[in-house]
N, C-alpha and C positions, 0 to 999 in steps of 0.2 A: 225517227228520230235524228234531225242532222244537225250538224256541230252550232251552226247559225240558228238553231232553233233554242240552244240553252239560254236561261234554266228551262225546267221541267215548268210548267204551269201546276204539276202536283206530283212529285217524286212517287207516291205511294205509300203504301203500308207494310212495312217490312216483314218478312219471317222471321226474327229473331230468336228464334228459340236453341238454336246452335248456328256455330258457323255454315258448315255443309248445307243446311237449309237456307240460310241467307244466300247462299251461292246459289243454291237452286233458283231459287226468288229472283234473284238478279238476273238471270238467265231467262227465266220466262219473262220478266219484263224486257230482255234485248232480244226476244225471240225473231221480232222482223228483220232486224241487221244480223243475226245468227244468219239466216236463212239466205239473206242476200250475199253475205261474204263465204257461206257453202257453195254456194252458186258460183258466182265467181271462181272461188278455190276449186273447185270440181276442173273447172273451164280450164283453170290453169296446168293443172297436174293431167288433168287427160291429152293437153297436148304435148306437154313432156311425155307422158306414156306413150304416145302414140309415133314420136319423132324416133326411137329405134327402128319401129314397122318401116316407117320413111326410107331410114339409111338401108334397111336389109334390102327394101325391094331395089335401091340404086345398086345397090355392090352386085345384088344378084344380076339384075339387067347391065351391067357391064360386063360379068362373066360369060351371061348369054349373048353379049353383043347387040341387044335392042335397044334402039337410041330411043324410042315411042315412051317404052316404058322409064328408062334414064329421065327423060322428058317430064313422064307422069309424075314420078318420084320427085324431081325437084321444084314441081308447082306444088305437088303437097306439103314437101318442106316448108315453104316460102309462107303455104297458108299456115302452117301449124306455128310459125314460127312468130304472126300476126297474131293467133290465137294466145299463144302463150304471153307476149306481152300486154296484149289488152286485159286478159285476165290475172296476172301479175299485178300489173298496176291498180287496178279496181279491186284486186284482194287487198292491197296494201290501204287503199283507201278505206274500205269498209271494216277491215279490222281495227286500225287505227281510230275511226269515228267509234266503232263497239268499247272502245280502251275507253277515250274522253268521255263518251255520254255515261258508261257504266261509272267512270270516277267521280262526274259531275251529277251523277244522281246520289253517289254513296253521301259525297260534300253534301249535299243539299240535304239529304236525312240528316245527318251530323248537327249542319248549322241547327234546324231546324225543333232538333232534342235539345241542342244547348239553349234556344230560346225557350223553349216549353219548361225545362229544371231550373232554369236560373242560375240564382248560387247555390242552389241544394246540389248541382252536379258535380261540384268538385270535392265538397264532402262525401259523397258517396264512389265517385274515380279518382284517381290521382289526375292532377292538370297534366303531368307527365304524357302519363298514358292517351288523355284525349288529344293531346297535340301530337304525337306517335301513329294514333288512328287515322286522325286528318290528314297526315301528309305521307310518311312512308306505306303504311298500310291501302292506303286508297288506291297508290298503282299500284302495289300488289294485285289489289283484287282487278283493276281492269287491266292487266296484264294475264291474268287466268281467263276472264271475259274474250279479252283479243287473242290468246292461244287456243282457246274451245274452237272457234271457227276454221282455223288453219288446220286441228288436227281433224275433226269430222271429216274437211275434205281431202284427208292425207288417208283418212281410215277407209273412205265411201273409194278413191282411188285404187287405192291397193288392195283391196278385194277385188274390183273389177280386172284389174291385170295379174291378180292369180288366175280368176276365171278363167281369163282371155288365153292366156298361158296355157295351162290344161285341156281349152280347145284347139289350139292353134297346133302345139305340139306336144302331146301326153305323157311322152317319156321326159322330155325336162320340165315340163309344166306341172308336172306331180312333185317333182322334187322342191321346186320354189315355191309350191304351195304348201308343202310338209315344213318347209325352212325358214317361212317368214314369218307364221306364228308364232314357231318357235325362237325366233329372235327378240318377236316382240315382246313376249313374255318371260324371256330370259333376264331382264332386270327385276323382274316383281321382288325376287328377294331381297335385294339389297333396298327396294325402298323404304321398309320400313325405319332399317337403320338410318338412312337419309333424310326422312320426316323428323325423325326423332333428334337429328342433330340440328337442323333448318329449325325446331320449334325450339330448343334448348340457343340459336342464337338470335331467334326473335325476341324470347324470353329475358335475355340480357342485354341484349340493345334497348331494349323500352325500359329497362330499370335504369340504365346508362341514361337515354334519353330523361327519364323522369329527374333523376340526379341532376342533370345538365339544367333541364327548366326551373328545378327550386331552386338551385345555387342563382341562376340567374335573376330569376325574383327576388330573392336574398341581398342581391351583392350588396347594395348601399350598406345594412345591417353588419356585412361578413365585413365589409374594409371596416365599421366604426369600430365591430371586435377583434380583428386581428384575426379575421379564421379563415382569410381566404386560401393560405396556405394548405390549411387542414380539407378544407372542403374539394382544394384543385388537386391533393394528392388521391383521396377518394375517386374523385373521377376520374384521374388515371387507370387506378389497378379495376375501376369497374370497364373504361374504354380497353383494355390490355385482355378482361377476360373476354369482351364481345369481338374482339382481336383473333384470340385462339378458336373463340367456338366457331368463327367463321371458318378460317384455315381446315378445322375439323370438317367443318361441315363440305367446303371446296372439294377435300379430300376423296370424300367417297361421291361426289358429284363427279369428280376427274375420273374415278373408276367406272363409272356408270357410262361416262362415255367412251372410254377404251372398249368396254365391253360391246357398245352400241358400234365401233369402228373393226374391232377383232373379229365378231362373227360375223359379221356379213362379209367381210373380205374373206373370211374361209369358205362361208356359203357360195362366194363368186369364183374361187378358186376352182369348189368342188362340181359348178355348173361350167365352166369353161372344161375345165378335165372331161369331165363326161360326156360333153356336147363335141368335142374335139372326136373323142373316139367313135362318134355317132357320125358323124361328119366324113372321117377316113373310112369307115365302113359302108358309106354312101345311103345309111338310111335318112339324113336329114341333109338339106342343101347348103351352101356358104350362108349364102341368105338369110336361111331360116337359123342358123346359129348368132349372126349376127344383129337378128333380131331379137333372139331369147336373152342375150350376154347384153344389150342395149336394155331391157325390160328388166332385167335383173340389177343392172345400175341402176336404174331409176329407182327400183324400190328403198335402195338404201335413202335416199331424198327424205319421202315420207314416213321413214324408221327415226329420223331427226326430231321430227316432231311428235313423235310418240314420246321421246326423251324430254321434248319440251314441256309439253302439257303434263309430265309428270312432276318436272321441277316448279312451274307454274302452279300446281295445285300443291304441292309441296311447303311452297311459300306463302300461297295466298289463305293456305286454311286456316293457321293461327291467325292471320292478319282479319279474316273474315270474323272469327270465333271475338276476338276485339273488339272489331265494330260492333259485331251482335248482342254483344254485354252492355256497348254504351247506348244501343238502338233498344233494348229492351228495358232500359229504365223506364220506369212508370210513374206519375205522381201517385202521393199515398192514398187518394181515394177514386172512383170511379164519378165521371159526373154524371149526375142525373138529368134524365131530358126533361126537359122545359121548363129547367133551373133559370133564373135569371134573366128574364126576358125583358125586365125593366132593368134601368140602372141601379146598380147596389148601393145605396146610403142608409145611415143609421149608426147606432154607437159600434167600436167595436172590439171585441172581447175572444181573449185567449182561455179558453177552459181550463188547460193544462196549467198555467201559472197562475187563475183567475184576475187578470191584467183586463180592467176596463178603460177603454178612449171613448168619451161621452163625444157624441157629433157636433163639429165645431166648434172645439174646444182645443188648445195646445196643452198636452199632456206630457210632460217628460218624468222619464223612467232610470232610477238609480237602480245600476245592478254592480253588486259585489265582483260578479266576474266577468270581464269580458266578454269569454269567450261564450258564455251562459247568454249576454246581450245579444249577441252575435245570432244565436238559434233561437233566441225569441222574435228578433227582429225576422227570422227567417218564417217561423211560425203565423207571425203578423199580415206577412204577406203571401201563406198560403203555400210556402215551399220548406214545409217542414220534411227531414228526412227522415226515413224508417228506423222504429227503434231497434236494437240487438235482437228482440226477440221474433223480429218479421211483423207484429201486430202494427197496424197503422195508426198514428197516434193522433190525439185529439185536433180538429180543424179548427182555424180562428173563424169567428161570427163575423158579420157584418150585416148589420140591422138583422142579426137572428137567422142569416142564411150562411153556411159553412161555406167557404172560400173552395175549397178541394171538390167539393159537390156540383158548381158552375162552370159554364165553360170557360178555356182558359184565355180568351179573349175579354171577357165582361171581370174575371178576377183581377186581370193586368191592369185593365182601364178604372179599377176602382181604386186599386191599392198599390202606390208605388213606393219600393224600396230599397235607398239606397245605403249599399254596402258601407261598410268603416275604409274601404281601400277602393272608390268608384274608380273607373278606368275610361281614360280618354281617349279616343280613337282620332287618328292623323286626320288631318283636313282642314279648312278654313273654320273661324271662329263659329260664324254662320250658319256651316255644315254641321257643326257642334250643336247649337239651341234650333236647328232647324228638325223637329219632331212631333210628334202626332200630343194637340195641346186642346183644353177647352178654349184658348183663343179670347181668357180672362184677365191672363198675365201677359203682358210686354215681354220682350228680350231686354230691352233697356229698364223698365221698371226692377226685372229678377237680379241684372247685375248691377246695380245700386243696389237693392235689398240684401243681394252677400256681398257687396263693400269691395267689386271686381274693377275701381277704377285704374289702382295699380297695376295690375295684372293687363288690362285691356294697352297700357302704357308698355307695359314692359315687353308686351306680344308685339305690339310696331316695331319697337328698338331691335328686338331681334331676329325681325322676320328680313328675308333676303332684297325686298325691295322696301326695307324702311325710310331710306333716302327719300325716297320717290312720295312715299305715301305721307311723308311730312309734309313737303313741297305741296301735295294736294290737298291738304288740310288732314290726311291722317283717317283711316277707313280700320280703325282695328278690327271689323269682320271680315277683311278682304286676307288677313293675317292669317299665317298657316300655324296647325299646333302640330310638333311631331308627336311619333308614334308614344302613344301611353302619356303622352305629355312630359316627357324626360327631359326638355329645356325650361322647365317651370319647376320651383319652388314646390313644395307638400302643400303649404298654407295655399299658392295660388293651384295647384290643381282641386285642393278641395272646395274652393270656393266657385270654382267654375263649373263644378261640377253641382254643384248646391244650387248656382243662377239654372242651369240645364232641368233639375228638378222642379225648381219654381216657375219656369215656363212649362212644362208640362201641367200643372195645378190639377193633380189628380183630388180624387173623393178625399182619399185618406193620402197621407203621405208620411213615409216614416223614416227618421234620417238616426244613424248607427254614428255616433259621434262625429257629427259634421264639423267641428270647427276645434278638433284634437289638436289642428297644427297651427294655429293663427294665434297672434299674443293678444294680451285680455283687452286692450283697449278696439280692436278690431273686431272681437269676441264679443263684445256688449254692442257695439253698434250693428253685428248680423242680428243680434239675437232681437233688438229693437226692429230690424226691416224684417226678419222671420215673423215675429207677433203682429206686423203693420199686416203685410202681405197675404197670412193665412189667415186671417180675421172670417171666423165663420165656416169657414172650412177644418177638416179633422187631422190633426197634427200629431205625430208622436217623435218626441227625441229621446233617441238616448244617448244622457249625457249626465255628469258628475259635477259640473262646471255651476258654481255658485250665481255665475253672470245668467245663464240660461235660467237655473232653477228657480232665480228671484223673478222672472218674466213668465214662469208656467203657471195656467190655471188651475191645475192639477198636478200631482206629483205623486208617482208609486214609487214605493220601496222592495226591491227585488231583490232580497240578499243571497237567495239560492235558488230554488225554484219556484217558489209559491209568492205572491204579494204578501208583504208584511205591515205595510202600514201606508196611508194615504192620507192625502192633505194637502197643504200648503207648505214651500219651503220652509217660513217661519216656525210655522206650528209643529212642521216634524224637528227641526232644530232643537225647538224648548223641548219635546216629550220622548224622543227616540234617540237615547245613546248611541244604538248601532249607524241609524243613519248618520249622525253627525259625525262617527269619527269617518264613513265613506267619505262625505263632503269634506271635510275640513283635513282627511288624510294626516288625522293624530294618531299616536299609539293611544293604549291605557293608560302607561305612565305619563304621557308628555300632556293627557287632558287631565289624569288627576293633581299634577303640579301646578297646572295653569288655571284650575280652578280652584287650588289652596289659593295660590297668589291671587286671583281675583278675588276671594269671599273678603281678603284682609283689605278691601277699599270700601270705606265708605260709600254710598250708595250707588254703590256700581254691581250690579249684578253677572256670572259668569255668562247667563244667555246674551245679556245683553252685548257683552264683548263679543261673543261668538257672530251674534245677529250682524253688527257693525263690520266685521272683517268682512262677510261673507258679503 
């Protein structure tokens, strides 16, 4: 796989049972790239390893006064230099390619899992953790994959050099063959402590990232209540904990680096001293001593790769564990083969609450608890999270077919759930509305139904080329929307999100508080537009606004976890006191005082007054 071929047509099915298993799976997927990097790395390090032999030949040729052998040694050094440069260049290219392609594979897997889980993902994993996995953790996993090929090449070359030294000069080669494995294993007792400190650092960094993400997401609310300084102080404490953990981890890795310098230095001193004695005794030639010395010096180079792979694994293992945790999430039930070959249609029913949304009608659901409304909306879209006991919750049924038992594509095509706080991605308005749809609703019709006329004007005025656009007649579809629509007000973002959902024109549309941020006049017009444009299509709206309730063909009251009453808005106002209290937002005392005052008026009943105000 080359970088130019990204993204992957299919990133594969990861082994998410644990972090190490995920790394092994990722290594198998990169097997071709790893072998290529191993071959280039072996060529590079073999050239470096053979260079001392060529230098030894040259030194011995000078001692013996042999010009032919000196020329041969010079030619050999030139060839080795070319091979070293070629191998180093291609090793770096192959290793970096492995890094980038592995990181891209993990990012594709995370993006696919995000699309699969939808809104349920952030209810099962903190948003900050998802951010940490998709940024820093992906880089660390890629680092391990990249370092693995260099480590393998270093290990192969080290074993070959040790064997060659034993054959070339048994006395010195034996010392080196025993000393190098000892050096490589000397840091093993330090690795568990270094790994624990690295894990501690990653955990604290993850918590700090989660805190920062949650703070930024709620910054507007924090400013409203004056809580900025409180959360800033919390983040300061969290960041200081990360700093202290990073310093403790760095101290341990610096100790490992020191060991990797001191012990090889001692080995080099021992070899030189022993070899000098052999040379003085005439047991080895000067050129042979130079060759052995150069080979030992070379062995210090692959030992650095041993340290790097240990560090890369220590940092990537917790990252892989977090990635595997996210990638291991599954929908609540398993798809059944052969289900939903035909488009899903019919009534939408939630067994857990007893909510029924008849096909082709506008149903408004009134919930006493906004959080419960969000959970119910997720269930209707097939995104129900697992309960605390681990058993799967009942799935919503569309036309008698469980949404969790059909292919994900079929469920998403049939039911679209718009969250209470929908996200607008950066780009032009045309790109925002360029989504898969039935084609029955044009974007102009959707924008008109969502009352986006003033939003279009605001987009043109705030765009960088607003003046030029107005001179050319103004095309709001070419204006750009900033990230998450931050340049727009809450009501404007809400209406654009509603228009996007209307353009999609799904079989079933579930809206969670789609007009909570608009004024009453705009809300009334949106209610009329929604009723008109969704005529004959199943629509479920979670709201308690009388303007929406008055246009509903069916109203369901869900005060807690089950449907308590069903009917029309006026009927429920007359006959259900709990429903009336939620819709009118009156306390029991206020209700009694109002009814007492109304009862004294001739010819006017309390219910008539409520209906009129509603």
